[in-house]
C-alpha positions as CSV (number, residue, x, y, z in Angstrom):
1,M,2.9,5.1,-31.6
2,Q,2.5,5.4,-27.7
3,Y,0.5,8.7,-26.8
4,F,-1.9,7.3,-29.6
5,Y,-2.4,3.8,-27.3
6,Q,-2.7,5.8,-24.6
7,T,-5.7,7.6,-26.4
8,V,-7.3,4.8,-26.9
9,L,-7.1,3.3,-24.0
10,L,-8.1,6.6,-22.1
11,L,-11.3,6.6,-24.7
12,M,-12.3,3.4,-23.6
13,L,-11.9,4.0,-20.5
14,V,-14.4,6.6,-21.0
15,W,-17.1,4.5,-22.9
16,S,-17.3,2.7,-20.0
17,C,-18.6,4.9,-17.9
18,T,-21.6,7.5,-17.7
19,D,-22.4,10.2,-20.0
20,E,-23.4,11.9,-17.4
21,P,-20.7,15.1,-17.5
22,V,-17.8,15.6,-14.3
23,E,-16.6,18.6,-13.8
24,T,-13.3,19.2,-13.4
25,V,-12.8,20.6,-10.0
26,F,-9.1,21.7,-9.4
27,Q,-6.6,22.6,-12.3
28,D,-3.4,22.2,-10.2
29,L,-3.0,20.2,-7.0
30,D,-0.3,21.0,-4.5
31,T,1.1,18.1,-4.1
32,R,3.5,19.2,-1.8
33,Q,0.7,20.0,1.0
34,G,-1.4,17.3,0.1
35,I,-1.9,13.3,0.5
36,F,-3.3,10.8,-2.3
37,I,-5.6,8.3,-0.8
38,A,-6.5,5.1,-2.7
39,C,-9.6,4.0,-2.0
40,E,-10.7,0.6,-2.7
41,G,-13.9,0.1,-3.1
42,N,-16.1,-2.5,-2.8
43,F,-14.7,-6.0,-4.8
44,M,-16.3,-6.5,-8.1
45,Y,-18.1,-3.2,-8.2
46,G,-15.4,-1.2,-10.2
47,N,-15.7,1.7,-7.5
48,G,-12.5,2.1,-6.1
49,S,-11.7,5.9,-6.6
50,V,-8.8,8.4,-5.5
51,S,-8.8,11.4,-3.4
52,F,-6.9,14.1,-2.3
53,Y,-6.7,15.8,1.1
54,H,-4.9,19.0,1.7
55,T,-3.1,19.0,4.9
56,E,-2.5,22.8,5.6
57,R,-6.3,23.8,4.2
58,K,-7.8,20.6,5.6
59,K,-9.4,20.2,2.4
60,V,-10.5,16.9,1.0
61,T,-11.3,16.0,-2.3
62,N,-13.3,13.1,-3.8
63,Q,-13.2,10.9,-6.8
64,V,-10.1,13.7,-8.6
65,F,-9.0,10.6,-11.0
66,Y,-12.9,10.6,-12.5
67,A,-13.1,14.4,-12.2
68,R,-10.3,15.2,-13.9
69,N,-10.7,12.8,-16.7
70,N,-14.2,11.6,-16.6
71,A,-13.4,8.0,-16.6
72,P,-13.6,5.6,-13.3
73,L,-10.6,4.0,-12.5
74,G,-11.5,0.4,-12.3
75,D,-11.9,-2.3,-9.6
76,V,-10.3,-2.2,-6.1
77,V,-7.6,0.4,-6.2
78,Q,-5.1,-1.7,-3.6
79,S,-2.2,1.0,-3.8
80,L,-0.1,4.3,-4.6
81,A,2.9,5.2,-5.7
82,R,5.2,7.8,-6.9
83,R,8.3,8.5,-9.2
84,N,9.2,12.0,-11.0
85,D,6.0,13.4,-11.2
86,L,3.8,10.3,-11.6
87,L,1.0,9.0,-10.0
88,Y,0.7,5.0,-10.2
89,M,-2.4,3.5,-9.1
90,V,-2.6,-0.2,-8.7
91,V,-6.0,-1.5,-9.5
92,N,-6.0,-5.1,-8.0
93,N,-9.0,-6.5,-9.7
94,S,-8.9,-4.7,-12.6
95,G,-5.5,-6.4,-13.4
96,K,-3.8,-2.7,-14.1
97,V,-1.9,-0.1,-12.8
98,V,-3.3,3.6,-14.1
99,I,-0.8,6.4,-14.2
100,A,-1.7,9.9,-14.2
101,D,0.8,13.1,-13.6
102,T,0.3,13.8,-9.9
103,R,-0.1,17.7,-10.0
104,T,-3.6,17.7,-12.7
105,V,-4.1,13.8,-12.5
106,E,-4.7,14.1,-16.0
107,F,-4.3,10.4,-17.5
108,A,-0.8,9.4,-18.5
109,G,-0.6,5.9,-19.1
110,V,-1.7,2.5,-18.2
111,I,-0.1,-0.9,-17.6
112,T,-2.0,-4.0,-18.7
113,G,-1.7,-8.0,-18.8
114,L,-1.3,-7.7,-15.0
115,T,-2.8,-10.9,-12.3
116,S,-3.7,-9.5,-9.3
117,P,-1.4,-6.5,-9.1
118,R,-1.0,-5.5,-5.0
119,Y,2.1,-2.6,-5.0
120,I,5.3,-1.7,-6.6
121,H,8.8,-1.1,-5.8
122,F,11.1,1.2,-7.7
123,V,14.8,-0.6,-8.5
124,S,15.7,2.7,-10.2
125,D,14.5,5.4,-12.6
126,E,14.1,2.6,-15.5
127,K,13.2,-0.3,-13.4
128,A,10.1,-1.4,-10.7
129,Y,8.5,-4.7,-10.2
130,I,4.7,-5.2,-9.4
131,S,4.0,-7.5,-6.8
132,D,0.6,-10.1,-7.5
133,L,-1.5,-11.5,-5.6
134,Y,-2.0,-14.7,-7.7
135,A,1.1,-14.8,-10.0
136,D,3.8,-16.7,-9.1
137,H,6.4,-13.9,-10.4
138,L,6.7,-10.1,-10.1
139,T,6.4,-8.2,-12.9
140,I,9.5,-5.5,-14.1
141,F,8.3,-2.6,-16.5
142,N,10.5,0.9,-17.5
143,P,8.8,3.8,-15.5
144,L,10.5,5.8,-18.0
145,T,8.3,4.0,-20.7
146,L,5.5,2.2,-18.7
147,Q,6.5,-0.9,-20.6
148,I,6.3,-4.1,-19.5
149,T,10.5,-5.2,-19.6
150,G,10.1,-9.0,-17.9
151,S,9.8,-11.1,-14.6
152,V,11.4,-12.1,-11.7
153,D,10.6,-15.8,-11.2
154,L,9.4,-17.4,-7.8
155,E,9.1,-20.4,-8.2
156,G,5.5,-21.0,-6.9
157,H,5.8,-18.1,-4.6
158,T,3.5,-15.0,-4.8
159,S,4.0,-11.4,-3.6
160,E,3.0,-8.5,-1.6
161,Q,4.9,-5.5,0.2
162,M,8.6,-5.3,-1.1
163,V,11.5,-3.2,0.4
164,Q,14.5,-3.2,-0.2
165,V,18.2,-3.4,1.4
166,G,21.1,-2.8,-0.6
167,K,20.7,-4.5,-4.1
168,Y,18.6,-7.3,-2.6
169,V,14.6,-6.6,-2.2
170,Y,12.7,-8.1,0.0
171,V,9.0,-10.0,-0.8
172,S,6.6,-11.3,1.7
173,H,4.8,-14.4,0.6
174,W,1.7,-13.6,2.0
175,V,-1.3,-15.6,1.1
176,I,-1.1,-19.2,2.6
177,G,2.5,-18.0,3.0
178,E,5.6,-18.6,5.3
179,D,8.5,-17.2,3.7
180,I,9.9,-13.1,2.6
181,L,11.5,-13.8,-0.4
182,V,15.0,-12.2,-1.4
183,I,15.7,-10.7,-4.5
184,D,18.7,-10.2,-6.6
185,S,17.8,-6.8,-8.1
186,D,21.2,-6.6,-10.2
187,A,20.3,-9.9,-11.7
188,D,16.5,-9.9,-11.5
189,K,16.7,-13.7,-9.8
190,L,15.2,-15.3,-6.8
191,A,18.3,-15.6,-4.8
192,G,17.0,-17.3,-0.9
193,K,14.0,-17.2,1.4
194,I,13.6,-16.6,4.7
195,H,10.9,-18.6,6.8
196,V,8.6,-16.8,9.1
197,P,5.8,-17.6,10.6
198,A,2.1,-17.3,8.4
199,Q,1.4,-14.9,6.1
200,P,3.7,-12.3,6.5
201,R,2.3,-9.6,4.7
202,D,3.7,-5.6,6.1
203,L,7.6,-4.7,5.7
204,V,9.2,-2.2,7.2
205,V,13.1,-1.1,7.2
206,D,14.2,0.5,10.6
207,K,17.0,3.2,11.5
208,M,19.5,0.1,11.8
209,D,18.8,-1.6,8.6
210,K,16.5,-4.1,10.5
211,I,13.8,-5.5,8.3
212,W,10.2,-5.8,10.6
213,V,7.9,-8.2,9.2
214,L,3.6,-8.3,10.2
215,C,2.8,-11.6,10.0
216,G,-0.8,-12.4,10.4
217,G,-1.2,-15.8,11.6
218,T,-3.9,-18.6,10.5
219,Y,-6.5,-18.8,13.0
220,R,-8.6,-16.3,10.5
221,N,-8.2,-19.1,7.6
222,F,-9.5,-21.9,10.3
223,S,-6.0,-23.7,9.6
224,V,-5.9,-26.9,11.9
225,D,-2.5,-25.6,13.3
226,D,-3.8,-22.3,14.4
227,E,-0.9,-19.2,14.6
228,H,-1.5,-16.3,15.8
229,S,-0.1,-12.5,14.3
230,M,3.5,-12.1,15.0
231,L,6.3,-9.2,14.8
232,V,9.3,-10.5,13.4
233,R,13.0,-8.9,12.8
234,I,15.2,-10.0,9.9
235,D,18.9,-9.2,9.9
236,P,19.4,-8.7,6.2
237,V,23.0,-8.8,6.7
238,T,23.0,-12.8,8.2
239,Q,19.1,-13.0,6.4
240,T,18.3,-15.2,9.2
241,V,15.3,-13.8,12.0
242,E,16.7,-12.5,15.3
243,Q,13.5,-12.0,17.4
244,I,9.7,-13.1,17.1
245,Y,7.2,-11.2,19.3
246,R,3.8,-13.0,19.4
247,F,0.2,-11.4,20.0
248,E,-2.4,-12.7,22.4
249,E,-4.5,-14.7,21.3
250,N,-7.9,-13.8,19.5
251,S,-6.1,-10.4,18.2
252,Y,-5.4,-9.5,15.5
253,A,-2.4,-7.2,13.9
254,S,-2.0,-5.7,10.7
255,N,-0.5,-2.2,8.7
256,L,2.8,-2.1,10.4
257,K,4.3,1.2,9.7
258,L,7.2,3.4,10.8
259,S,8.0,7.2,12.0
260,S,9.8,9.2,10.3
261,T,13.1,8.6,12.2
262,G,12.9,4.8,11.8
263,D,12.9,4.1,15.6
264,T,9.3,3.9,16.2
265,L,6.7,1.0,14.9
266,Y,3.1,1.2,14.6
267,F,0.4,-1.0,13.8
268,L,-2.9,-1.3,14.1
269,N,-4.2,-4.3,17.0
270,N,-7.6,-3.0,18.5
271,G,-6.4,0.4,17.6
272,V,-3.4,2.2,17.3
273,N,-0.2,0.9,18.3
274,K,3.1,2.2,19.3
275,M,6.3,0.0,19.9
276,S,10.0,1.3,20.0
277,I,12.8,-0.7,17.8
278,D,14.3,-1.7,21.5
279,S,11.4,-2.8,22.9
280,R,11.4,-6.5,24.0
281,H,8.4,-6.4,24.5
282,L,4.9,-5.9,22.5
283,P,2.9,-2.6,23.8
284,A,0.1,-3.3,27.1
285,S,-2.4,-1.3,25.4
286,A,-3.0,0.8,22.3
287,F,-1.5,4.0,22.0
288,L,-4.9,5.2,20.5
289,P,-7.8,3.1,20.8
290,S,-10.3,2.1,18.1
291,G,-13.2,2.0,20.8
292,Q,-16.8,1.5,18.6
293,K,-14.7,2.1,15.3
294,L,-13.6,0.0,12.4
295,F,-9.8,1.0,12.0
296,Y,-9.0,-0.1,8.3
297,H,-6.1,1.2,7.7
298,L,-3.0,2.9,9.5
299,A,-0.5,6.0,8.2
300,V,1.8,7.8,9.4
301,H,3.5,10.9,8.3
302,P,7.2,10.4,6.7
303,E,7.9,14.4,8.4
304,N,5.8,14.9,11.1
305,N,4.7,11.4,12.7
306,E,1.3,12.9,12.2
307,I,-1.2,9.9,12.8
308,Y,-4.1,9.1,10.1
309,V,-6.6,6.2,10.4
310,S,-9.4,5.1,8.4
311,D,-12.5,4.2,9.5
312,A,-14.3,1.5,7.5
313,I,-17.6,2.1,9.5
314,D,-19.0,-1.1,7.8
315,Y,-17.2,-1.8,4.5
316,T,-19.7,-0.4,1.8
317,Q,-20.4,3.2,2.4
318,D,-17.7,6.4,2.1
319,A,-15.3,5.9,5.1
320,I,-13.7,8.4,7.7
321,V,-10.2,9.2,8.1
322,Y,-9.3,10.7,11.6
323,R,-5.9,13.0,11.6
324,F,-3.7,12.8,14.7
325,S,-0.8,14.9,16.1
326,K,1.8,12.6,17.2
327,E,1.4,12.7,20.4
328,G,-2.4,11.9,19.7
329,I,-4.5,14.7,19.6
330,P,-7.4,14.7,17.3
331,M,-6.2,17.7,14.3
332,D,-9.0,16.9,11.7
333,S,-11.2,14.3,10.3
334,F,-12.8,13.8,6.8
335,K,-14.5,11.9,4.5
336,T,-13.6,9.8,1.4
337,G,-14.3,7.4,-0.8
338,I,-15.2,3.7,0.2
339,N,-12.6,1.8,2.1
340,P,-9.8,3.5,1.9
341,S,-6.4,1.4,1.7
342,D,-3.1,3.4,1.1
343,L,-1.9,7.3,1.5
344,L,0.6,8.4,-0.2
345,F,2.8,11.1,1.8
346,P,4.7,14.2,-0.8
347,E,8.0,12.9,-1.1
């Protein structure tokens, strides 16, 4: 019965797009040597897509889901996740998660009925959370069956990124928020809140199991009490803020990432910045200045620390992704879809 519903849903996707056939340009992707790239597209245009970049061949294939299934993904492809040879594509404004085989990108299922999904966090092979920009709960689903099994009540808070230390999942309350939510993943309940500066979004866990939070601040939302971007370190043992790093006025930091060794932070702020977790100060200048480029998204390879940063150009046309060595030496650049928002590296 499950396969019947999956087939019907796929046919509905196909009927909603053009009758013009799209040739399948691949049969089996070498996912051990490549990177999936989520391309948001433009809000309300339904032109979100996924690209695949082969790191050894330096070859990019765009629109891989459309090419395989002759069906569009939907409106705003926000993020990607992988579990047990399945690729999860979170399509924010379409309120769904589309699932495909990681080797062939062949349609494997869909999770619908979501409000505004953002990210997926796998607690185990049988349980995962989906965060949501507008819903006041995390959606729980079973990755083995792709069925929604419940929810975690966030008591009026919305959710964005998630990391886990022990049994606790830490969730950022991003839009108009000032809290990191602490979820007991055994009980699927809100266990506490950690107050942080305005609009916490990006989360990483370093080699010492400290949680780092990048808070966007409020000044871009024309708040009466302006608050600039801040970087925060949290001790998950005491669940308290240990350190706050304050960015300069009129700076906007985003896209917090971590090195493969867990001892170096990366983020965007007038370019790519690099900072040791032991540093007492923010970087004085960018490691890779953006210049005239519109740096939109940052990613760091979890094995070799190669740096990938996208240039959105003008937010409406196909973007460029630049690839640098860990020393900052240019290695390659390639075109993707519109507004690359997330890179998924091989496990």
